[in-house]
N, C-alpha and C positions, 0 to 999 in steps of 0.2 A: 361563500358558497351562497346561491339561494337556497330557500325550501323547495323549489320546483328543479333540481338539478341532483346529480348522481357524481362520485366522482370515475375517472374511467381514465385511461390513456391512447394515443395515439401511437403509431408504430415506432415513432420516435423513445418512447418511455417519457414522455413529460404528462403529469397530472392536467387533466383537461377535467372541464364540465359539461356534462350530458344529463341533457332536459331529463328528470323522471316524466313517462309517460303518463295522462289522463287517468287511466283505470289503475295506477299505482298511487293516485296520489288526491284523489277525492272520496273524500271520506262521507261527506252530507251531503244530500240530493233533496230536491225539488221538484214536483210535479203537479204544473198545471193542465187538467185534462180540460183542452176546453170544449166548449159546445158552438154549436153552428151562428149563434148568436153572438156570444162574445164579442167579433168584430166590432160591434156597434157600441157594446157598452163597458167593455176592457178599458182600465184604467193601469198603464204602463207604472207609473209613477207610485204605485198601492204596492204594485208588487214589486216592485226594487226596496223598497224598506221592508217588506217583508222577508225577501234573501237574507237583508242583514241581519233583523232578528233572529232569524233560525238558523241567519251562518251557514247557509248552504253553499258548499263547492262547484256546486253541477245540477243544473236545472235540465229537464223531460219534457218536452213539450212538442203537440200536436202539429206534423207539416202535413202529411200525406197520405195517400190509400183508399182508405173507404171518404172520408172527406178531405178536401187538402184546405188549407189554410195561408196558401201564400197565390199569387197568380200563375197557376203552371200553364203553360205553353204546351202542354201533352193533350190531345185532342181527349176526350172523355173521361179526362181526370175531374172529376165533381167539385165545385168551387162550395164549401160551407156559405149556405143559403144568406147569411150576412154579410158576406166577406166584401162585398161592392168594388169600391176602389185600395180596399186596404189590403196591406201585407202584414197580417198579425204574426207569422210564425216568424218574419224577417225581423219585426218590431223586437220581439223577444229575442231573439239570438242577438241581434247588435246590442242590447241594453244589457245580455247578460256577459257578452264579452267584452263591454266598458267597466263591467264589473268584475273581469278576470275567475269569470263560471267556464267550467267544464258543458257542453249543450250537447244535448243528443234530442235528435231528430226523432220524435213519436209516431209509427205507423201502427196501420190496422188494414189489412189486405184480405181478410177475409169473405168480401163481399162487394156488390158494385149494382148501380142503379141500371133499370129499365133499359136506357140508351145502350150501356156497355153489353147489354144482354141481347138487344135485337143485332147488334153490329157482330158481336163473337159469339154466338152462339155456344160455342165447342168449348169455351175457355170455364163452363160450369156446371155442377154438380147436378147428373141428372139420376131416377132411379132407374130399375129396370124396363122400364115401361118409356124411358125416354123425357120424364114430365122434372122439371126442374124442382129445387129447393128451394125456397124461398123464406123471408120474416120479415116482419114490417116495411112491404115493398122491393126489398134488396133481395140480390139472388148470390149465391153461395158460390163461391170461385173456387175451382178443384187445384187441389196443389200440384198435379202432375199436366196441367195445361198452359198454354201459353201466357196465361195471366200473370204468373207465377213466374215461367221461366223467361219469360219478356218483357212483358209490360212492367211489371214491379221493377226491373232492372232498370227499364228505362228511367223510371221516377226516381229512383237512387238516385242515379248519374247525374239528374235534372240540379235536385235538391244540393248535393255535391257541388255544382257547378255554379250554383248562385250564393250558396250560405257558407259553405265548408263546414259542415258540423263535424266532431270530433269522434261520434260514431249514431246507429240506431238502434232503437228498441220499435218489439213490434208484440202486445201482446195476444194475436190472435193468429201466428205465424204458422201456425197448425193447423190450419184449416177446420174441415166440418168434422165430428167424432165418429168412436166408433160405432154409432147408432145408426150412420147411411154407409151407404156400401154403392160407391160413384162407379155407373156405368158408362161415364164418358168415353168418348175413341178414345183417349189418349191413356185411360187407366186398363179400357181393354188392352190394348196392344203391349202397354207396358207390362201388366201381371203376364199376357203371357209368353212374355219372350221373359220374365224372370224363374218364371215356374212351371212353363209350358201347359199352362191351366187354362180355362176360361172363369172370370170372377165367380165367387161364389153366388148363390143367387139370394141367401140371407144368412143370416148367424146360425150357426151349428156347428158346435166343439168339435162333435164326435167327426165331421169333416176335414178330412186332412187340408183341404184344397182351401177350407174358412184360416185355419192355422196359421198357413203360407202367407194367406193376404195378412192378418195381424200382423207376420214378422215382416212381411212387405212394406208393410203401410209405415212403419215405423224409419224403416230406409227409405222412404220416399222424403220423411220431415227431414232428415240429416241431409241428402242430398241439397235441398231448398238452403238448407242452413249455409251449406259449403257454398252455394251459387252465389248467395247474395254477400258471403265474406269477400268472395272474390272481388266481386264488382264493386263493394265498398274497399276494397285495399288497392286494387287497381288506380282507382278513380278519386279517392281521395286519400291517399297514404298508407302506408303499414301500419298506423293507429289507428284508421278508421274502422269500427268493428262494426259488425251487425251482430244483436248478442239477442235479438227476442225476447221475451220475456218466461217465466216458467212459474209453477208452483211447486214447492219445495213437500209437497205431501207425498211419499212415494208410492201410494194406491191410487190418490185422486189423478195424478199425470197421464194414467195409464187411456182414461177417458178419450183424450185428446194425443195420442199418441206420439207423447214427451217423451225422449228415454234421457232420465236426466243425469246418468253416468256418460251418456257419448255426448251429451251437451257439456258434461262438467268437462269433459278431456278436451274438448276444443275453445275453452272459454278462458279467458283473461282473466274476466269480471264474468259475474252472475246474474243477470238481474234478476230478481225474485219478486212476483206478482203475486203474494201472499197476505192479503193485509188486512183479517183479523182471524179472532178465533172463530172456531162453530163449536157446536154444542157436543159432540163426540172429542175432538180435542183439546180445547181448552187453552188456555195462554201458555202451559209448557208448552206446547207446539212449536212456539217462537224461537226457541233455544235449541231445541232438536232442528230445527230449520234449519238455522247456522251451523250447527255441526255438521249434519248430514251432506249438504252442499258444499261445504268445505271439505270433506271427505271424497269427493269426486271430483273439486275442480283444486285442490290444494289450500293449506293456510296462507301461503302468499299471495291467495288470489281474493278480492274484495268483493264482500256480498250483497249489495246495496237490495233492501227490501221494501217495496212500496206498504205504506203504513196508511190505512184509511181514515182520514178525519169525517167522513161522511156516517150516517147511522145504518150498522148491518146487523141483520139478526133474523128472526124469521119473519118481521118487514122491513125491508129495507129503503132506505131516504135519501137519496142521492144530494138533497140541497140542506139536509138536516143535520144539526152538528152532534156529532158521536159524544156522548157522554165522556168528559176529562179522565176520568180515573181508568175508562176503559180504553183507550188510544194509549194512557200512560203505561199502563201493566204490560200492554203488548211490544213497546218499545221498549222497555225495561227487559223483557224476555229476549227478544230478540237482540239489544247489545249483550246479555249475558250470554246469548251463544255466537257473539262473533259477526253479529249482522251490522250493517252501517244502515243508517237510519234514513228515510225517504219520505217526506211529505205527501200526501197524495188528496188534492182536491177536484172533484169534479166541478167544472165552471171556472169563469174569470172574475166572476161576480158573483155573490155571493149575500142573501138577505138576513139568513142565520150569521152573523158574524162571532158567535160564541166560537166555532168550528176555529179560530184564529189563535184564540189562546192555548189551545192543546200543547202546539208543537215547540214556540220559543225556549222554554223554560229546561226541557230536559236536551232539546239544540245543544243548548250553553254548556249544559253539564258535560255532554260528549263529547265538544269541541276542547273543555278545559283538560279532560281526560283522555284526552287521544295516543298518548304515550301507552298508555294501559290497557287500550282498547284491542290492539296491534299488533303483528309481529311477537305473535305468542303460540303457544303449542296446548293443546289440552293435556290432560294428567290424567287419566284411567285405564286401568287394568282388563276393564269390562267391554267387550263389543256386542252390541245388540244387531245381527245379519237381517239385510234386506235383500231384494232383487228385483228386477224388471221382470222375469224371466213367471217368478215364481207368481206375480201379481195377475200376469196375465195366463198361463196356463194350469195355473191352480186354480186360482179366482176365478177364473172365466164368466159364466154370466154372474157371478155375484161374489165378486173382488171383497166389496164390504164384507162380509160375513165370512167369507174362507181367510182374507188375508189381513184387511184394515183391522178388524178385533182384535184377531192372538196380538199384531204388532202393537198395536195402542194399549192394549191388556199390560205387555211387559213395560211400554213407555210409563204407563202410569204407573205401574206396581214400584218402577226403577225412581223416580221422580218421587215418588209419596215416601218412600222411604229413604230419601236423600244420600243416592249411591249416582255416582256418576259415572257413568260411558259414553261411549262413543259410536255413533251408525256406521256399520262397516257393510261396505256391497258384497253379495256373494265372490265376488269375481276377484276384489281386493283382500279377501281373507290371506292369501299366502302374504302377500307384500304387507299386511298388518301384526301378521303375527307375532312377530317377536316382541312387540309393546305390550300383548295382550296375555291375561293367565287365564281369562276364562271368554268362550265364544256361546252366546245366547242364540238357539234357532228357533223362531217361534212359528212353529208349524210350517217351516219354508221345506215343504211338500217337492216343489217343482226344482232339481236343480239339473247341473250338467254333470259331468262326470268329472271333469277339471275342478270343479267347485265342490265334490265329494270328497277327490282325491287330496285338496287343500284342508279339508275339515280332517280328513283320515289323519293326514302329518302334523297338523298341529294336536292332536290327540295323541298320536306315537311319539310325539316331542316331549310329551306331559302336560301337554294343557290340558285345561276341564272343560267341560261341554254341560249347559244347560238347554236341554232341548225337548220339543212337544209336538202331540200329534203324529203326523205323517211326515214327518219331515225326512226328507230325502226317498222317499221311496216313489215319486217318480221320475220320471229324465225331464230333460229340458222342455218337451212338449205337453207337458201333461201326463203322459202314459206311464200305467203302473211297470216297473220293474220285477221282473222276477227274482231277484237279488237284492236284499238291503245293502248298500255297498257301507256302509259304517256298521255292519254289525260285528267285525273283527275289534273296534274299540269302544263301543257301547254295548256292547253283549244283549241287543234286542235283535230280536228274531219277528219279522211282522207275518200275520196272517193275512194282511186287509180284509177284517172283520171289524167291525164297531158296536158298539154296546152304547145305548142311552138314545138320549135324544137327540135329532140331527135335525140340523136346518132350523129358521128362526121360531121361535116362540108366537105364538096367535095373540090378538090383542086380549082376548080370554085367560084372565090370570089363572081360571082351575084348569091350569094344561098337564095333564096326565104326564107327559113323556118328560118334562123336564122338572117332574117333583122325585129328583135323585139326590142321594147322599153320601158322602167320604165316611169310612168307618175307620177312625184310629185305631192303634194297637194297645195295648194295656199299659198303664204308663209306664212300667219299668223297660219295655223294649221301644218305647218312641225315638223315632229320628232328633237330633237336635233343630231339624227345619220346625218340627211340630213343637217347640217351647214357646209358651203362651196361652196354649190349650190346655191345660191343666183340667179345667172346670168344664171340659165335653169329651165326650166320647164320638160326637160325629161331627161333620161340618157338611152345610150346603154345597151342592154342586151346580144342577142343573143345566150338563151339559152330556159331551158323548165321548166315549173312549174307544182307544186301539186294543184290540184284541191282541196281545205279544207274548213271545217266549222271552224268558229272560236268564242269562247266564245264571251262572251258581256266585257269582261275587255282586250281585245286585238282592238288593233285597227290596222288600217292599214296604215299602213308609207308609202307605195307607189304602186299603180296596175298598171296595163298590159295594153299595146300598142301590139295589135295583128300585125304579119308580115304582110308586105306590099314589094311591087314589088322595089329593088334594082336598076335594069336595065329594059330597058335604062331608063336614067336620068329624062327625062319626065311622067314618070309612075311611079318615085319615090314621092308620098306622103302619108300620113296619109290618111287611108280610115277609123278606130275606134278609135278615138281620143282619147274616155275615156270609159273603163269599169269599172265595181266594184270588177274584179278578182285583188286578195290581192298577190301583189310579196314579200313583207315583213308586218311583224306582230310585234306589241310590247306591250307590258304590264305588269302588274304587277301582279300574280298570287296569290291566297286567302291566301296563306303560307307567303307572304312577300316575294318572289323571284322577280328577273325581267327575264323575257322571250323574246327572242329575236327571232321568226323565219323565214328562208328564205324559202318561198314556193316556188321562184325561186331558180334556182341553178347558183348562183351568185359565189359561191366559184369554184365551174368546171370552169363556164365563166373566173374567172378570172386567175387559173390554167392554163388555155388554150392561154390567150390573153396579160395578165398583161397588161391589161389594168387599168391604175390610178384611174378611177371613182370605179372599182366594188372593187378594193384592198381596197379604202375610206370606200366603204359602210362596207364591211368586219371590217375592224379596226376599224370603227364608232362603232358597234354593240357593240363590244366585251370592248368598254372602256364605252359604255354607261352604258354594264350590270356590268361593275367592283365598279359602284357607289363612284369613285374615289378612290377606296382601292389600286390601282397598287402602287407598291416600287419604281420605278423609271424611272425617266424623264428624257432626253436625248434629246436636241436642238440644231439645228445648221444643215448646209447645209449637202447631201451626203447620200447615201444609206450606213447605219451602221446598222452593228448586234451587240446588244449589251445583255450581261449576267450579269448577278447579284449573287453574292454566300456569304455564308456567314459560317465565321470558329469561333472559341472561340475568342471574341474579336477583330475581326475586320470584316470587308465587303469587298469585291474585286469583282470591275469591269471589268469586260472587253467591249471594241469597238473596233471594228473590221471594217475597211473601205474596202466596196466592193463598190466602189464609181467605174461607169464606167465597170463591169463585168456583169452588168445585162441584156444588151441591147439584145444581140448576141452571138452567140457560136463563139469559138475561141480561142486564147490565151491571156492572160494578160503576156503585154510587159513592162508595166509601171505601177506606181502608181499614183493615183488624188489626191493628198492632199486636205486636206477641214479645213476648220475653220472659226471662230472658232465655238468649242463646249461647250456647258453647259451639267454637269453631275450633277443630285442631285439624292439624294439616301435619302429617308424615313428611319428616324431613329426610332429603337425599344428601349430608356431607354439612354445606353451611348452617350455621346458626343463624335465623336473621333477629335484629336487636330492636326493629321496632318493626309496630304493627299499623299503618296508616288507612283510615275510614274515608272513603274518597265519596260519601255522602254527608254523613252525620258531621266530618272535618274534625274528627278526635284523632289522638297518636296514643298508642298505648304500646308497654312494652310486653310482648307475649312470653307465658311461661313456657319455660322448655324443660320437659321431661320425658326418659325413655323415648329418644327420638319424633318427640311429637312437639309440634309448635300450636299452642293453646291460646285464644283468644274469646273473650267475652262481650254480647253485647245484651247491654241491658234491654233495650227494646228494637222492632223491628218495625220501621211501618209499613214502607213499600219496598224499601230495597236497600243493600250495602254492597259497598265494593272494598274489600278488604287487599292491602296490597303488604305483603311480608318482605322487606328485605334486609 
């Protein structure tokens, strides 16, 4: 049987070989993001050698949309300035086919030329005055217009007829962002039919019509997703998929009306355009990317991710080579999260040729270790919950402050404490509850009734909860609930009143409102979450808290010290030493579940400051709630991101060394080796006889004791993958 086939049967019952579809067997990808002058200079022979060096199995190359790289016969389909008589997309497609590679035609459909606008002005975004939206001499197309509904399907059909690509990608399929309310005729009539309302004149979260427009805007994008897939499958066959592209950050995607859950439910493969780290999220974001997208698409789906080889950061340079360690760590973290690597270069010809040395070694390692990187399931009993509704209707005009910081605060705290977790969409709590012991709800304020009900059932079955802030106090539209639906299982009654600093801190460091603290109890009364703080009676806070009433089975683990002057130093003394206002509450509910509630927004504060004390509190609460059930322990120096997976007959541990990368923005120039590191995995039956290190090449016998298998790494440079079997 060939590697591109699977066994099956005809009606006769005789075994046959059926082809494995491309989206189940293409693990390594390459993208040449063509520029308009590449048809003049691009060297196909060079790219063929690079494909071999990087072991790619599929390529993504520009075909049409904003710029056509083939001789399109469609009127107004703008051709690349340097195309002339050349068919550059056709050449890439032909040579890739000869090499046995999957080919995806890349599109960009969010804007068009002056000629197109002059011929079809009704296809483009306009403001309330009827003025078109433009950038760099191009007009932005409207997702509800005939540009999307008629013209782009014709382009897809032409490309299919000429080249028969395996599928299509598009990095701008969602159109313009939420910053622009399009008032074209298509949008006006369609929204009227949907909501019975006129389009909102401006962003106003207090306007129910604006909130309806937000929800409707997501629906419009998914309608186009379904339309394009109907076209590509009808004319290209059932496996010719239109895939768009997504960013895996669940907060960032709301700006473009991309609903990751809806996309995941429709996708055989999710193409992730999340090219590098950013100052807030760091490298650890990439292992999270893979797990979050697998959570919505399934662990049998492949998740390729575009990985930039050009310089990104405070200043980006499209043709400059990214520092090798920067690219490599992003790739390694992605692989640890189940992501398929996908090189990305802007331009078919590069004068800074250093970037072409970034990918081959790690792509070759990926090929050699394919067996361990796919067909596996994460092993974790802790779920970190997110949702699009919370981003929209709690995040509202400031999703970074309201949603991203609490979410990221927990991500960072768990990664730093080497606690494996899985991202869980709020709609999937009931689906995933059976394999979880702990749910974390990071200020998940806006929740639907069904989401609250799923949390309630989880807690009533003995599940443990760690939650913060205003979780569950708003409905799915972001409106305050009269009654907190989780009161019976959490012991918390909300007053909808807050205390302390609210909103962003000013650039002036001497900011009175955030100069507040946490009061710790006397040593003999302290909760175990406060272990390690024996030498202090206060902890820095810097945030706000919810005023709540607590059931008698909850105890205050710490209380609030109100703000007082920070400057001048002579005035910086505590005005109110003690209050009875709880910052943290802990206890066991009547159903046997452990409950830890952060009334104070410690998750948000940690996401903003990375102050270690706050991260220790978050991680300590999760460890306490898990009651000793976590399946992985990693001990030793350094900032390590650790993931645990199960395959039939084996356990797989990824340990990625991020030491030195978490302090400031910039670029990784070298690795900081750490060690020794001790890795212990809780066994669920058979005892592994061997531990194979797939980076260093070593093999050792694990130490088996008390139901754990332990392996020692003397030193860790960038990463290690341990196979226990």
